[in-house]
C-alpha angles and dihedrals in degrees: 000000000000089000088060091054092057093047089051089049090052090051093050093047092048090050089048089053089058089056092047090051090054096040094046088072088071108020132059119240094253089053091051091049090049096046092045090052099044094047089048091050092053093043094049092044089057091046093049091048091050090050091044092236111153119232092222112101132195091214106050094153092056089054091046091051092047090050093048092050092045094049091046090052091048093049092047090050092050089050090051091049090052095049105030137053107277093242091055094047091050093047093051091049091048088057084085089094091055091048091051090053091048092049094048097046093037091050091051091051092045092056093044096251120141111243115211095179099098092118092051091048089052090056090052091052091046091052091050089051086055090053091053090049091052098044102030095202124209132196129194125206093252090055098060095108092049088047090054090050090050090050089052090051089060092046091049091051090052091051090049090052091052090048089054088053090051092050090051091052089049088059098251115156112245092235093057091049090053092046095055093045089051089050091053091048092050092050092048091048091048090056089053093047092050087054097046102024132228123293111250111252093234088065094052119096118225090239091058093045091049091059097053096088097037090052091057094044093047090048089053093049092046093048091046093052092043092048092050091048095050093040096052107019138071107284098222094045092050091046089054095048092054086078088072085081093072090052091054090045091052092054091048089051090049099048103029105033102026095239118160125236114212124221089256089051092053089049090051090049091051089050092052093050093045092048091050092052092045091050091051092050093046092049093048092052093046097043099095091053099040119109114239094242091064093063 
């Protein structure tokens, strides 16, 4: 069931990316971050109130740390997008799954625990290979610093995912975790907007304006599903299934924006899907014999 939550999260994030692509024609990136955050804050506050979940938390510093890491990763990714080819920036950010695998296996070895997740780690690496096949990233010598920032965006995302897992183990409701991350995103976006200013409404297309609320709602749903997956599921399996997002994005590009997918791209997509299925099967078979700390 947790595998389904991550696939749903990938779908929501890919759909949100469509909205960002449309809205970016009228809004600056800080504005999009701010609007995404503020809509998500309002949406999650209403959801938490309906579910009678209090906003007060016994672990405020864990939420603050998760928000700082998440916002850093987002800012680093946006910087990479601005200074690198899009395919390269996306590939470096999608290395988050590889970083998660490295952190989990490396942590187990560091503390002298035997890690029996080699097969799952292999599926994560195979999925990342599929991403490279689809995006075919390139990097010039004068883009090394931006490449390092993009690499840090993937590492930051991985650390944020592990922090979400820690919040789940601490007993934090998924909705409250999403709320505080949205609050951090809104504050970071507001800082950027204060620096750059808001776009005048007479320069905003109705298509861009129509996407402002859906972007925030889709971000909330994606974060909620992702948080539930990492809080309750096997970390390596969930990290692998996040690559489903690039498959959804490829189909959106094909049917909505008329982009072409090369034969190598289709092969990469098939590799991602196959690796995700293989990881799910491997995890299901190993579940009865897996120690709790490896979840």
